[in-house]
C-alpha positions as CSV (number, residue, x, y, z in Angstrom):
1,M,-53.2,-23.3,4.4
2,S,-55.3,-20.7,2.6
3,I,-54.5,-19.2,-0.7
4,R,-53.7,-15.9,0.9
5,Q,-51.3,-17.6,3.3
6,K,-49.6,-19.4,0.5
7,M,-49.2,-16.2,-1.5
8,A,-47.8,-14.4,1.5
9,A,-45.4,-17.3,2.2
10,C,-44.1,-17.3,-1.4
11,L,-43.7,-13.5,-1.4
12,A,-41.8,-13.7,1.9
13,G,-39.6,-16.4,0.5
14,I,-38.7,-14.3,-2.6
15,I,-38.0,-11.2,-0.5
16,L,-35.9,-13.3,2.0
17,I,-33.8,-14.7,-0.9
18,F,-33.1,-11.2,-2.3
19,V,-32.3,-9.8,1.2
20,A,-29.9,-12.7,1.8
21,A,-28.1,-12.0,-1.5
22,I,-27.9,-8.3,-0.8
23,G,-26.6,-9.0,2.7
24,Y,-23.9,-11.3,1.4
25,E,-22.9,-8.7,-1.1
26,A,-22.8,-6.0,1.6
27,V,-20.4,-8.2,3.7
28,S,-18.2,-8.8,0.6
29,L,-18.1,-5.1,-0.2
30,N,-17.2,-4.3,3.4
31,R,-14.2,-6.8,3.2
32,D,-13.1,-5.3,-0.1
33,L,-13.3,-1.8,1.4
34,R,-11.0,-2.8,4.3
35,H,-8.5,-4.2,1.8
36,L,-8.7,-0.9,-0.2
37,E,-8.2,1.1,3.0
38,T,-5.1,-0.9,3.7
39,L,-3.8,-0.4,0.2
40,E,-4.5,3.3,0.4
41,K,-2.5,3.5,3.7
42,D,0.4,1.6,2.2
43,V,0.5,3.8,-0.9
44,N,0.1,7.0,1.2
45,V,3.0,5.9,3.5
46,A,5.1,5.1,0.5
47,F,4.7,8.4,-1.2
48,T,4.6,10.7,1.8
49,K,7.3,9.1,3.9
50,I,9.3,6.2,2.4
51,V,10.0,7.9,-0.9
52,P,11.1,11.2,0.8
53,L,13.2,9.1,3.2
54,D,14.9,7.3,0.3
55,L,15.6,10.7,-1.4
56,M,17.1,12.0,1.9
57,V,19.4,9.0,2.1
58,K,20.6,9.7,-1.4
59,D,21.2,13.3,-0.3
60,V,23.3,12.0,2.6
61,R,25.4,10.0,0.2
62,F,25.8,13.0,-2.1
63,H,26.9,15.3,0.7
64,V,29.4,12.7,1.9
65,V,30.9,12.4,-1.6
66,Q,31.0,16.2,-1.9
67,V,32.8,16.6,1.5
68,Q,35.4,14.0,0.3
69,Q,35.7,15.6,-3.1
70,W,36.3,19.2,-1.9
71,L,38.8,18.1,0.8
72,T,40.6,16.0,-1.8
73,D,40.6,18.9,-4.3
74,I,42.1,21.4,-1.9
75,S,44.7,18.8,-1.0
76,A,45.7,18.5,-4.6
77,T,45.7,22.3,-5.3
78,R,47.1,23.3,-1.9
79,G,44.8,26.3,-2.1
80,Q,46.9,28.0,-4.7
81,D,45.9,30.0,-7.8
82,G,42.6,31.0,-6.1
83,L,41.5,27.4,-5.6
84,N,41.1,27.8,-1.9
85,D,37.4,27.4,-1.4
86,G,37.6,23.7,-0.7
87,F,37.3,24.0,3.1
88,D,34.3,26.3,2.9
89,E,32.5,24.0,0.4
90,A,33.3,20.9,2.5
91,R,31.9,22.6,5.6
92,D,28.7,23.6,3.7
93,H,28.1,20.1,2.6
94,R,28.8,18.8,6.2
95,R,26.1,21.2,7.5
96,S,23.7,20.0,4.8
97,F,24.6,16.4,5.6
98,E,23.7,17.0,9.3
99,S,20.5,18.7,8.4
100,V,19.4,15.9,6.1
101,V,20.3,13.3,8.7
102,E,18.2,15.0,11.3
103,R,15.2,15.2,9.0
104,A,15.6,11.6,7.9
105,Q,15.7,10.5,11.5
106,E,12.4,12.2,12.2
107,L,10.8,10.3,9.3
108,A,12.4,7.0,10.5
109,R,10.9,7.7,13.9
110,D,7.5,8.4,12.4
111,L,7.7,5.2,10.3
112,D,8.8,3.2,13.4
113,Y,12.0,2.1,11.7
114,P,14.4,1.8,14.6
115,D,17.0,0.0,12.4
116,V,17.0,2.9,9.9
117,F,17.2,5.4,12.8
118,A,20.2,3.6,14.2
119,A,21.9,3.4,10.8
120,L,21.4,7.2,10.4
121,Q,22.8,7.8,13.8
122,K,25.9,5.7,13.0
123,T,26.4,7.6,9.8
124,A,26.1,10.9,11.7
125,E,28.6,9.7,14.2
126,A,31.1,8.8,11.5
127,M,31.1,12.3,10.0
128,P,33.2,14.2,12.6
129,G,36.1,11.7,12.3
130,F,35.7,11.6,8.6
131,F,35.8,15.4,8.3
132,S,38.5,15.9,10.8
133,E,40.9,13.4,9.2
134,G,40.2,14.9,5.7
135,E,40.7,18.4,7.0
136,R,43.9,17.4,8.8
137,M,45.2,15.7,5.6
138,A,44.3,18.7,3.5
139,N,46.2,21.1,5.8
140,A,49.2,18.8,5.8
141,Y,49.3,18.9,2.0
142,I,48.9,22.7,2.0
143,E,51.6,23.3,4.6
144,G,54.1,20.5,3.9
145,G,53.3,19.3,0.4
146,A,53.0,15.7,-0.7
147,P,55.5,14.3,1.8
148,A,53.5,15.6,4.8
149,G,50.1,14.9,3.2
150,N,50.8,11.4,2.1
151,K,51.5,10.4,5.7
152,L,48.0,11.2,6.6
153,M,46.3,9.7,3.5
154,G,46.0,6.3,5.2
155,S,44.1,7.7,8.2
156,F,41.7,9.6,5.9
157,D,41.2,6.5,3.8
158,T,40.3,4.6,6.9
159,A,37.8,7.2,8.0
160,A,36.4,7.4,4.5
161,A,35.9,3.6,4.5
162,T,34.1,3.8,7.8
163,M,31.8,6.5,6.4
164,A,31.2,4.6,3.2
165,D,30.3,1.4,5.1
166,A,27.8,3.3,7.3
167,V,26.2,5.0,4.2
168,G,26.2,1.7,2.3
169,K,24.4,-0.1,5.1
170,L,21.9,2.8,5.4
171,S,21.2,2.6,1.7
172,D,20.7,-1.1,1.8
173,L,18.2,-0.7,4.6
174,I,16.2,1.9,2.8
175,E,16.1,-0.2,-0.4
176,G,14.9,-3.1,1.7
177,K,12.1,-1.1,3.3
178,G,11.0,0.2,-0.1
179,A,10.9,-3.3,-1.5
180,E,8.9,-4.5,1.4
181,T,6.4,-1.7,1.0
182,T,6.1,-2.3,-2.7
183,A,5.6,-6.0,-2.2
184,A,2.9,-5.3,0.4
185,A,1.1,-2.9,-1.9
186,I,1.2,-5.4,-4.8
187,A,-0.1,-8.1,-2.5
188,N,-2.9,-5.9,-1.4
189,M,-3.8,-5.0,-4.9
190,S,-3.9,-8.6,-5.9
191,Q,-6.1,-9.4,-2.9
192,V,-8.5,-6.6,-3.8
193,R,-8.6,-7.8,-7.4
194,A,-9.3,-11.3,-6.2
195,D,-12.0,-10.1,-3.7
196,V,-13.8,-8.0,-6.3
197,A,-13.7,-10.9,-8.8
198,R,-15.1,-13.3,-6.1
199,S,-17.8,-10.8,-5.1
200,V,-18.9,-10.3,-8.7
201,R,-18.9,-14.1,-9.2
202,M,-20.9,-14.8,-6.0
203,L,-23.3,-12.0,-6.8
204,L,-24.0,-13.5,-10.2
205,I,-24.5,-16.9,-8.6
206,A,-26.7,-15.5,-5.9
207,A,-28.7,-13.6,-8.4
208,A,-29.1,-16.7,-10.6
209,I,-30.2,-18.8,-7.6
210,A,-32.6,-16.1,-6.4
211,I,-34.2,-15.8,-9.9
212,L,-34.5,-19.5,-10.2
213,I,-36.1,-19.9,-6.8
214,A,-38.3,-16.9,-7.6
215,V,-39.5,-18.6,-10.8
216,L,-40.1,-21.9,-9.1
217,L,-42.1,-20.1,-6.4
218,S,-44.0,-18.2,-9.0
219,V,-44.9,-21.4,-10.8
220,Y,-45.9,-23.0,-7.5
221,L,-48.0,-19.9,-6.7
222,F,-49.6,-20.0,-10.1
223,R,-50.6,-23.6,-9.6
224,V,-51.8,-22.9,-6.1
225,I,-54.0,-20.1,-7.5
226,R,-55.0,-21.9,-10.6
227,E,-56.2,-25.1,-8.9
228,P,-59.1,-23.6,-7.0
229,I,-59.9,-21.3,-9.9
230,D,-60.2,-24.4,-12.2
231,K,-62.3,-26.1,-9.7
232,L,-64.5,-23.0,-9.3
233,L,-64.9,-22.8,-13.1
234,A,-65.8,-26.5,-13.3
235,D,-68.4,-26.0,-10.5
236,L,-69.8,-22.9,-12.3
237,D,-70.0,-24.9,-15.5
238,T,-71.8,-27.7,-13.8
239,V,-74.3,-25.2,-12.2
240,S,-74.8,-23.5,-15.6
241,R,-75.6,-26.8,-17.3
242,R,-78.0,-27.8,-14.6
243,A,-79.7,-24.4,-14.8
244,S,-80.1,-24.7,-18.5
245,D,-81.6,-28.2,-18.2
246,P,-83.5,-28.4,-14.9
247,L,-85.2,-31.6,-15.9
248,G,-82.0,-33.3,-16.9
249,L,-83.1,-34.1,-20.4
250,S,-79.9,-33.3,-22.1
């Protein structure tokens, strides 16, 4: 193999080593990018859908409490002394409840949460009976006083318990979904952190190996070049000495 060929082979080896290191890093960065995209998706879903859904469920609970509160208030006041807006307020909160449930079901459908959708539906189905029993009890208190109203208190309590159970299960479901999303985001962040650390570590190792091999090849190349040069210099020295002493006297 000629010197030119040896030099070309060494140069090709050095280039190949650096290309391999860059290729490995490109693959590692691509894997890290996929994990980052997954993390971005989880965070985006959490902030644009899961958090709003959780807030809507809290609104559902609020409106249920308000319906019960206003119906209970007008039962106690019997609509006297100007305190007769309980039915109107209760109806307003019922309408708000129905609106929130509808919007929450749309989000649950978008998130592909059939269990949450079903829980919302069950909560919505509990409202008519809950409201009807409360309204009936309040009218009994207004028209017949405590003796009449107390007779219906048990039915309203039963309806309220059914509603509370439905809302409680709904809240538990949403909290579970939030916890799952948070856990997934944390896991993805940990994975990204580990991937980046591994990529940096492997890049440093690859760079160190590449530099070491490049140095060894450079030393080899130097020796390959130096050997014929030393031989050439020795031959020139011999020719020079012979030219200065053609008779071989010295």
